[in-house]
C-alpha positions in Angstrom: 158.0 76.8 60.2 159.4 74.7 63.1 159.6 77.8 65.2 155.9 78.5 64.5 154.9 75.0 65.4 156.9 75.2 68.7 155.1 78.4 69.5 151.7 76.8 68.8 152.5 73.8 70.9 153.4 76.1 73.8 150.2 78.0 73.5 148.0 74.9 73.3 147.9 74.5 77.1 148.1 78.2 78.0 145.2 78.6 80.4 145.1 82.4 80.4 145.0 83.0 76.6 142.5 82.4 73.8 144.6 81.2 70.9 143.0 81.0 67.4 144.7 79.9 64.1 143.2 81.2 60.9 144.1 80.4 57.3 144.6 83.2 54.9 140.9 83.1 54.0 139.9 83.8 57.6 138.6 80.3 58.4 139.6 78.7 61.7 142.1 75.9 61.6 142.9 75.2 65.2 142.3 76.6 68.7 143.9 75.9 72.1 142.1 74.2 75.1 141.2 77.5 76.8 139.6 78.8 73.5 137.5 75.6 73.1 136.4 75.8 76.7 135.7 79.6 76.5 134.1 79.8 73.1 132.9 76.3 72.5 134.1 72.9 71.1 132.8 73.2 67.6 135.1 75.9 66.3 137.0 74.3 63.4 136.1 75.8 60.0 134.2 78.6 61.5 134.8 81.9 59.8 136.2 85.1 61.4 132.8 86.7 61.3 131.2 83.7 63.0 133.6 83.9 65.9 133.9 87.7 66.3 131.0 90.0 66.8 131.4 92.8 64.2 128.9 95.6 65.0 129.9 97.9 62.2 130.7 95.1 59.6 134.2 96.4 59.0 136.3 93.7 60.6 138.4 91.7 58.2 141.5 89.5 58.5 143.6 91.9 56.5 142.7 94.8 58.7 143.4 92.7 61.8 146.8 91.7 60.5 147.7 95.4 59.9 147.2 96.2 63.5 149.8 93.5 64.3 150.9 93.4 67.9 148.8 96.5 68.9 146.1 95.2 71.2 142.6 95.5 69.7 139.4 95.3 71.7 137.1 92.8 70.2 133.9 91.0 71.2 133.5 87.2 70.7 130.6 84.8 71.2 131.1 82.5 74.2 129.8 79.1 75.1 127.4 80.7 77.6 125.7 82.6 74.7 126.8 85.9 76.2 129.4 88.1 74.4 132.8 88.7 76.0 135.3 91.5 75.3 139.0 90.6 75.0 142.1 92.3 73.9 143.4 90.6 70.7 146.8 90.8 69.0 147.2 89.3 65.5 150.5 87.7 64.3 151.0 86.7 60.6 152.9 83.4 60.4 154.2 81.5 57.3 150.8 80.3 56.0 148.4 81.4 58.7 147.3 84.1 61.1 147.5 83.7 64.8 145.0 85.6 67.0 145.8 85.7 70.8 143.3 87.2 73.1 143.3 87.9 76.8 141.3 89.7 79.4 142.7 93.0 80.6 143.9 92.1 84.1 143.5 95.6 85.5 140.0 95.9 84.0 139.1 92.5 85.3 140.4 93.4 88.8 138.4 96.6 88.7 135.3 94.8 87.6 135.8 92.2 90.4 136.2 95.0 92.9 133.0 96.7 91.6 131.2 93.3 91.8 132.3 92.8 95.4 131.3 96.3 96.3 127.9 95.9 94.5 127.4 92.6 96.3 128.2 94.2 99.7 125.8 97.1 98.9 123.1 94.6 97.9 123.7 92.6 101.1 123.5 95.8 103.1 120.3 96.9 101.3 118.8 93.5 101.8 119.6 93.6 105.5 118.2 97.1 105.7 115.1 96.0 103.8 114.5 93.2 106.3 115.0 95.6 109.2 112.5 98.1 107.7 110.1 95.2 107.0 110.3 94.2 110.6 109.8 97.8 111.8 106.9 98.2 109.4 105.3 95.0 110.8 105.8 96.3 114.3 104.3 99.7 113.4 101.4 97.9 111.8 100.8 96.0 115.0 101.1 99.2 117.0 98.7 100.9 114.7 96.1 98.1 115.2 96.7 98.2 118.9 96.4 102.0 118.9 93.1 101.9 116.9 91.7 99.2 119.1 92.5 101.1 122.3 91.3 104.3 120.9 88.0 102.8 119.7 87.6 101.1 123.1 88.4 104.3 125.0 85.9 106.4 122.9 83.2 103.7 123.0 82.9 103.8 126.8 82.2 107.5 127.3 79.9 107.5 124.3 77.9 104.6 125.7 77.7 106.5 129.1 76.5 109.7 127.4 73.9 107.9 125.3 72.6 106.0 128.4 72.1 109.1 130.4 70.5 110.9 127.5 68.0 108.0 127.2 67.4 108.2 130.9 66.5 111.9 130.6 64.2 111.2 127.6 62.4 108.4 129.3 62.2 109.6 132.9 62.3 113.4 132.7 59.1 113.7 134.8 60.7 111.7 137.6 64.0 113.7 137.8 64.6 116.6 140.1 67.2 119.4 139.9 69.9 117.4 141.7 69.4 114.5 139.4 69.8 116.7 136.4 72.9 118.3 137.9 74.5 114.9 138.5 73.6 113.6 135.1 74.9 116.7 133.2 78.1 116.5 135.3 78.7 112.9 134.1 77.9 113.8 130.5 80.3 116.8 130.7 83.1 114.7 132.2 82.8 112.0 129.5 82.5 114.6 126.7 85.6 116.4 128.2 87.5 113.1 128.2 86.6 112.4 124.5 87.6 115.9 123.5 90.9 115.5 125.3 91.5 112.2 123.5 90.6 113.5 120.1 93.0 116.4 120.6 95.8 114.0 121.7 95.1 111.8 118.6 95.3 114.9 116.4 98.5 116.0 118.1 100.3 112.7 117.8 99.2 112.4 114.2 100.7 115.9 113.4 103.9 115.0 115.3 104.4 111.6 113.6 103.8 113.2 110.2 106.7 115.6 110.9 104.5 118.7 110.6 104.8 120.0 114.2 105.4 123.7 113.7 106.3 126.0 116.6 105.5 129.7 116.9 108.7 130.7 118.8 109.2 134.0 120.5 110.9 135.4 123.6 108.6 135.1 126.6 108.6 135.3 130.4 108.3 131.7 131.6 107.5 132.5 135.2 104.2 134.3 134.5 103.0 131.4 132.3 104.0 128.9 135.0 102.0 130.7 137.7 98.9 130.9 135.4 99.1 127.2 134.5 99.4 126.1 138.1 96.4 128.3 139.0 94.4 126.5 136.3 95.0 123.2 138.2 94.4 124.6 141.7 90.7 123.9 141.8 91.0 120.3 140.6 93.9 119.7 143.1 91.8 121.1 146.0 88.9 118.8 145.1 91.2 115.8 145.6 92.9 117.3 148.6 96.3 117.7 146.9 98.5 120.7 147.5 100.3 122.4 144.6 103.5 124.0 145.7 105.4 126.3 143.3 109.1 126.7 143.8 110.1 129.4 141.2 113.8 130.4 141.6 114.1 131.9 138.1 115.8 135.3 137.8 114.0 137.9 135.7 114.6 136.8 132.1 113.3 135.6 128.8 113.5 132.3 126.9 112.4 131.5 123.4 109.5 129.1 123.3 106.0 128.5 122.0 103.6 129.3 124.9 100.6 127.2 124.0 102.8 124.1 123.3 104.9 124.5 126.4 101.8 125.1 128.4 100.5 121.8 127.0 103.6 120.1 128.4 103.1 121.7 131.8 99.4 120.8 131.8 100.2 117.2 131.1 102.9 116.9 133.8 100.9 118.7 136.5 97.6 116.8 135.8 99.5 113.5 135.8 101.1 114.3 139.1 97.7 115.2 140.6 96.1 112.0 139.3 98.8 109.8 140.9 99.0 111.6 144.2 96.9 110.5 147.1 94.6 112.7 149.2 96.6 115.0 151.5 99.6 114.7 149.3 101.8 117.4 147.7 102.9 118.2 144.1 105.9 120.4 143.8 106.6 122.4 140.6 110.1 123.8 140.6 111.8 126.2 138.1 115.5 127.0 138.1 118.3 127.9 135.7 121.4 125.7 135.1 124.1 126.8 132.7 121.7 129.2 130.8 119.2 126.4 130.6 115.6 126.6 132.0 115.0 123.5 134.1 111.4 122.7 135.3 110.5 119.7 137.5 107.1 118.4 138.6 107.4 116.0 141.6 104.7 113.9 143.1 104.5 111.6 146.1 102.5 108.9 144.2 103.2 105.2 143.9 106.2 105.6 141.6 107.2 103.8 138.5 109.4 100.7 138.1 112.8 100.9 136.3 111.4 98.6 133.6 108.4 100.8 132.9 110.4 104.0 132.9 112.0 102.9 129.6 108.6 103.1 127.9 107.3 106.2 129.6 107.5 108.6 126.6 106.2 106.1 124.0 102.5 106.2 122.9 100.5 103.8 125.0 103.4 102.7 127.2 101.4 99.9 128.8 102.4 100.9 132.4 100.4 99.2 135.1 100.5 102.1 137.6 97.0 103.2 138.2 95.8 106.7 139.1 94.8 107.0 142.7 91.2 108.0 141.9 90.8 105.9 138.7 91.0 108.9 136.4 91.2 108.1 132.7 94.1 108.9 130.4 94.7 108.7 126.7 98.2 107.3 127.1 99.6 109.8 124.7 100.4 112.9 126.8 104.0 112.1 127.7 104.8 111.1 124.1 103.4 114.4 122.9 105.2 116.3 125.6 108.6 114.7 124.6 108.1 115.6 120.9 107.2 119.2 121.9 110.3 119.5 124.1 112.5 117.9 121.5 111.2 120.4 118.9 112.4 123.2 121.3 115.9 121.5 121.2 115.3 120.5 124.8 115.3 117.3 126.8 112.7 115.6 129.1 113.3 112.8 131.5 111.8 111.1 134.6 113.2 109.9 137.9 111.1 107.6 139.9 111.2 105.0 142.6 108.3 102.7 143.5 106.6 103.8 146.7 108.4 107.1 146.7 106.8 109.1 143.9 108.1 110.4 140.6 109.9 113.5 139.3 109.4 114.6 135.7 111.9 117.2 134.4 112.4 119.1 131.2 115.2 121.5 130.2 115.3 124.2 127.5 118.4 126.0 126.3 118.8 129.8 125.9 117.6 131.3 129.1 118.7 135.0 129.2 118.6 136.8 132.5 117.6 140.5 132.3 117.7 141.4 136.0 119.4 144.8 136.7 119.2 145.9 133.1 
């Protein structure tokens, strides 16, 4: 009996154990400080079933005593109102039963690690959510800017077309052949600009949706290059700009989508002509480097600052460089070109110096020479 009391006195202040003393009828006689703090102060005279949560209604003091020192996983009600699972051992003393419970240290450490990991993941997800939210806000601003610029760019030519149509309707008897020719030329130019812009808008929409599909095949690039340059020859002559082709490609084939790659060439050549002054030259070069096709379009225009070069291939880059003859542009051509080249597993870049012109280059892998075969 004295030994039992000595053990109970020792367990009274044990901060890691829940110690409960029950009489033979299963009613609580005494508990240590940790149990009172953990479960609640008003424990005395509570029954075994009031303290332990018995889901299958099979837990009795007799069955608990029979398990003896074998740890038994039991749920108890806590002061917080939430259940807690502990490992309990039951010891039969002279006139009472001692229940000693503790948390499984390994399980607690595992749960603590899981909690830390979950907290880190939650922090990471929160950070990513804030990042995505900022990106979404930026994209929304760009969308509003994009729509505003598009509506503005489309409104101007539409207003011009409507104005000249009204002029024809109201003053047809006072107009001669030259007047009609000039008016229809203006209407055609504005209509052509709007068609180009709508096509660019459709292209950028397809690209951003991830639905850009290429019809790839083996083709002769040189023949397409010559034909594309010929298509720009008349416009270049009108503005007194010379187009020079420097094709050093060997006879060979490369896998590409002709309409899409021609779209890139059209954009680079037309931009070079727009930004070249009268009497200037635009040089289109094609070479092979390490089985890569490399094409460059170089102009002698005003050039682009290093700061603006960083935004060249973004939609509506906001670059202040003006075309030499005030030609209009949708601001989407280079962004579309970059996506087309990227879809071909290629690269596109620009080199420019203010006052000395610009050189736009793209490179595609897989050029196979067939000369001599």
